[in-house]
C-alpha positions as CSV (number, residue, x, y, z in Angstrom):
1,M,105.1,139.0,90.3
2,E,107.6,140.7,88.1
3,K,110.5,138.9,89.8
4,F,108.6,135.6,89.3
5,K,108.3,136.2,85.6
6,R,111.9,137.2,85.2
7,L,113.1,134.0,87.0
8,K,110.8,131.8,85.0
9,N,112.0,133.3,81.8
10,E,115.6,132.8,82.9
11,G,114.8,129.2,83.7
12,N,113.2,128.8,80.2
13,D,116.3,130.2,78.6
14,F,118.5,127.7,80.4
15,V,116.3,124.8,79.3
16,K,116.6,126.0,75.7
17,T,120.4,125.8,76.0
18,G,120.4,122.4,77.8
19,E,121.5,123.9,81.1
20,Y,119.0,121.9,83.2
21,E,120.6,122.2,86.6
22,E,120.6,126.0,86.3
23,A,117.0,126.0,85.0
24,A,115.9,123.8,87.9
25,N,117.5,126.3,90.3
26,K,115.6,129.2,88.7
27,Y,112.3,127.3,88.9
28,S,113.0,126.5,92.5
29,E,113.4,130.3,93.2
30,C,110.1,130.9,91.4
31,M,108.4,128.4,93.8
32,K,109.5,130.4,96.8
33,L,107.5,133.3,95.3
34,N,104.4,131.3,94.2
35,T,103.7,127.7,95.2
36,E,100.5,127.5,93.2
37,E,101.9,128.1,89.7
38,C,101.9,124.7,88.1
39,T,104.0,125.5,85.1
40,V,107.2,126.0,87.1
41,Y,106.7,122.5,88.7
42,T,106.2,120.8,85.4
43,N,109.1,122.7,83.9
44,R,111.3,121.7,86.9
45,A,110.1,118.1,86.5
46,L,111.4,118.3,82.9
47,C,114.8,119.4,84.1
48,Y,114.9,116.6,86.7
49,L,114.0,114.1,84.0
50,K,116.9,115.3,81.9
51,L,119.2,115.1,84.9
52,Y,118.0,111.5,85.7
53,K,116.5,112.7,89.0
54,Y,113.3,110.7,88.6
55,E,112.1,110.8,92.2
56,E,112.3,114.6,92.3
57,A,110.5,114.8,88.9
58,K,107.7,112.5,90.2
59,R,107.3,114.6,93.4
60,D,106.9,117.8,91.3
61,C,104.3,116.1,89.1
62,D,102.4,114.8,92.1
63,H,102.3,118.3,93.5
64,V,100.8,119.7,90.3
65,L,98.2,116.9,90.1
66,Q,97.0,117.8,93.6
67,I,96.3,121.3,92.3
68,E,95.2,120.5,88.8
69,D,94.0,116.9,88.6
70,S,93.9,116.9,84.8
71,N,97.3,118.5,83.9
72,V,98.4,116.5,80.9
73,K,102.1,117.6,81.2
74,A,102.2,116.5,84.8
75,F,100.7,113.1,83.9
76,Y,103.1,112.6,81.0
77,R,106.2,113.6,82.9
78,R,105.2,111.6,86.0
79,A,104.9,108.5,83.6
80,L,108.4,109.2,82.3
81,A,109.7,109.5,85.9
82,Y,108.1,106.1,86.8
83,K,109.7,104.6,83.7
84,G,113.1,106.0,84.7
85,L,112.6,104.7,88.3
86,Q,111.8,101.2,86.9
87,V,114.9,101.1,84.7
88,R,117.0,102.2,87.6
89,K,115.5,99.5,89.8
90,K,116.2,96.8,87.1
91,N,119.8,98.0,86.7
92,M,120.4,97.9,90.4
93,A,119.0,94.4,90.6
94,G,121.6,93.3,88.0
95,I,124.5,94.6,90.1
């Protein structure tokens, strides 16, 4: 559990400095230690949104909502992911 907290805090520090790829990697390491901790999924979803990885963000939010069906952050970030996917789809149609 101590390693989990350390990795999560490192991820949080990377988010604060805008290093989203590194933060996502730290949260992924956390998930190997605990798959039921929803905050690391919503945190990684935030990173994926910042990196324009909308499908990955949606997947993380879907996972959280299977565990906690009323998680507001997961709903909000999944909505942002859907919005990003729609914009991408429209841009691809214009090419």
